[in-house]
N, C-alpha and C positions, 0 to 999 in steps of 0.2 A: 504493500500500500504506500509505503514511504517513497519507494522508487517511482511509483506512478505519480505521486504528488510532485516530486522533483522534476519529472519529465513535463508535467503540465506547467509548472512555473517557468521552466526553461523555454517551452513553446510560447508561453504568454509573453515572456521578455523578448523573444525573437520577433513575434508579431508586432509588439509595440515599437521595437527598434526599426523594423521594416517600414511601419506606418510613418514614424517620425522622419526617417530618412527619405521616404517617398514624398512626404509633404514638403520637406526642405528642398528637395530637388525640383518639385513643382513650382515652388515660390521662386527659386533661382532661375528656372527656365522662363517663367512668366515675366520676371523682372528684366531679364536679358532680351526677351522678345519685345517688350515695351520700349526698351532703350533703342533697339534696332528700328522699330517702326516710327518712333517719334522724330519729327523733323526739327533738328536743332535750330535751323534758321527761322522757324516760326516763333521762336522765343528770343527775338532780338527786338528790343523796345523801339518804337518809333520816336521816342524822346531822346534817343542817343544822337550825338552829333558826329561821332566817328566810330567806326567799327574796324577792328583788325582781325583778319582771318588767318590762322596759322595752320597750314595743311600738314606740315611735318617739321621736324626739329630745326633743320636748316640753320644751324649755329645761332641759337636764340640770343646769344650775347651780342650778335650784330644788330638784332632788333632792339636790344636794350640801349644801344648807343643813340637811337632815335627817341626812345621812350623809356628812360631809366626806371620810372615808377612801376613799370610792368613786372619787375622782378619780385616785388612784394606779393603779388598774387600767384604768379606762375610757380615760384619756389614752394608755395604751400602744397602743391600737388606732389612734391617729392618725385618719386619714380613712377607715379600713377598717372602719367600723362597719356591721354588717348586722343589722338588727332581726328578731326579738326578741333582746335581751340579757338573760341571766339571771345574777344575782349571788347566790350562796349564802353565808350567814354561819353560823359555827359557834360553839358555846358558849365555846371558848377564844379567840375573837376573830379567827381566821383567816377569810379570804374566798376564794372562787373565782369567776371570771367564765367563763361559757360562752356560745358563740355559734356559729352556722353559718358556714362559710367556703366560698368557691369555690376552684378551683385557682389562679386568679390572685391572690385575696386572701391565700392562704397565703404565697405568695412576697413579696407586698407587706408583710405583717405581719412576716415573718422579717427582711426588709431594714430595716424601720423599727426593730425591736428592736436589731438589730446595729449600725446606723449612728447611731441617735438616742438610744436608751434606755439600753443597757447600756454597761459599761466596755469598752475596746478589747482584750478578751481572748476567746479561743475558749471557747465554752460547754462545760460538761461534759455529755456525752450518756449517758443510761442507757437501755438496752434493757429494756423492761418488757412482758412478754407480746408482743403483736404491734404495739406502739407504741414510740415514742422519746420520752423525757422530756428536755427541754433545761433546763439550769440556767445562768443568766447572773449574773455579779456586777454589782451596782449600787453606787452611792455610798453612804456612811454604813453600810457593812458589811451591806447588805441583798442579797437575792437575788431573782431572777425565775425562776419555774419554769413551763414550759408544755409542751403536747403537742397535736399534731394527730391526731385519731382519728376515722375513719369520717365525714369531712367536717365534723367539729366541732373547735372550738378551745377549750382549757381553759387558764386561766392563773391563777397565784396567786403570792404572795410566800413561800409555804411549800410544801414537797415533798409532805407527806402528803395534802392535799386533792386534788392531781392524781393521785397513785397510787390514792387511794381511789375517785376517779371512774372510773378505768380498770377497776376491779373491779366496776363497777355491774351490778346485776341488774335488767333492765327490768321485772321483775315485783315488785320491792321498791324503790320510790323514795319520795321525799318526798311525791309526789302519789298514791301507790298507794291503792287502795280505791275502791269504787263508791258509798259512802254519800253523799259530798258532791261527787261528780265534776261534776255539772251546775252547781252553785253556783260551784265553783272556776273552771270554764271560762267561765261567764257573766262573772265579775269580770275574768278574765284577758283575754278578748276585747273587753270594752267599755271598758277603761281604758287610757290611754296608759302609766300607771305603776300597778302593783298590787303589793301586799305580802302575804305569807303568813307568819304568825308562830305558832310552837308555844308554847303556855302550858300549865301543868298542867291536864290534862283537856280542853283546848280548842285550837282553831286559829282565828286571825283571818284572814279573807280580805277585804281592804279595798283600795279604790282610793285614790290619793294625788293631791292637787292643792294648789297654793299660790296665794294671793292676797295680794299685798303681803308682809307678814312672817308671815302666818298660814297654817298648814298644816292642811288638812282631810283626815281619813281617814273613809271611809264604806264599810260592807260588812256582814259577817256574822260571828257567833260560831258556829263549827262545833264542836258539842259531841262529845267522845269519851268522856264519862263514862257511867255506867250509868243506866238509867231516864230518860234525857233531862235529868238534873239538872246544873246548872252546878257546875263544880269549878275554882277556888274560887268564893267570892261574886263574881258578875258585876261588882259595883261596884268590885272591885279590879283588874279586867282592864286598864283604861286605864293604870293606874299600874305595871303589870308589863312594859310595853313598854320595851325598852332604848333610852333616848333619850340624845342628847348632853347634856352639862352645860349647854349654852346654851339648851335648849328645855324647856318644861314643859307639862303638861296644863292647859289653860285651862278647858275645859268638855267634857262628854260626855253623850250620851243613849243609853240602852239600852232597846230595846223587845222584849219577849219575848211579844207577843201572837200572833205567828206563829212557826213553826219553819222554818228556824233563826232565832234571835234576830238583830235588826238592831242595829247600833252606829254611832254617829257620834262622832268625837273631834275636838276642836279644840285644836291645839297653837300655842304662840306663843313668841317669844324672851323670854329673861329679861334684863331691862335693868338 
């Protein structure tokens, strides 16, 4: 009788173990499928003034020479970088990083933030709609705000960009509109790093590369003005880009023989 009871207990434990393992596998597969199906570009806020799209590593330190502040967000991912990485910049200087994550990467990122990045205090958790927003304290009186949502990961040093992105309307995003869709996708898919900047009446869609100390930007001026006219004078456009103090416009070429107009900008360090 005792042996029979032992066999029943062992069988019961095995069944429970299988059920738990099956449930965990189901959750992992469901999470990863959701991450695969969700369009990352549908969660880029129309309030952003500049968007940087990183398709692959491409010597990220070369990108940091143009935007040193990006290191603070990208480094938080540690070794858990899954491309593409999208960084949205806002008029007030706030930034938001967005990336797809797998079930395993979510836990790795959480662990990295808790053990390496944040101060040793429990985060504040805010339940917002059907997501959770985590707020961690950092050194120098800074904060780290992040959320995992529909297989995506959003992180910023400020609360509002994260809440704002959870309110996203896939029909109204930074990239909404069919007028220049093909051009934007062409630039995004062909360049390791590409940038999209909103300027009065126009958007720049350009790829980014660095050779020695020189930065090259090449792409298109996507006009949003009436009757196809540039707004403002196209020769002012290169000087309207928000550049760090250490970099200046060395040269540029604008060709409006075809539509949309093409632009090449050469930037260099100020010595």
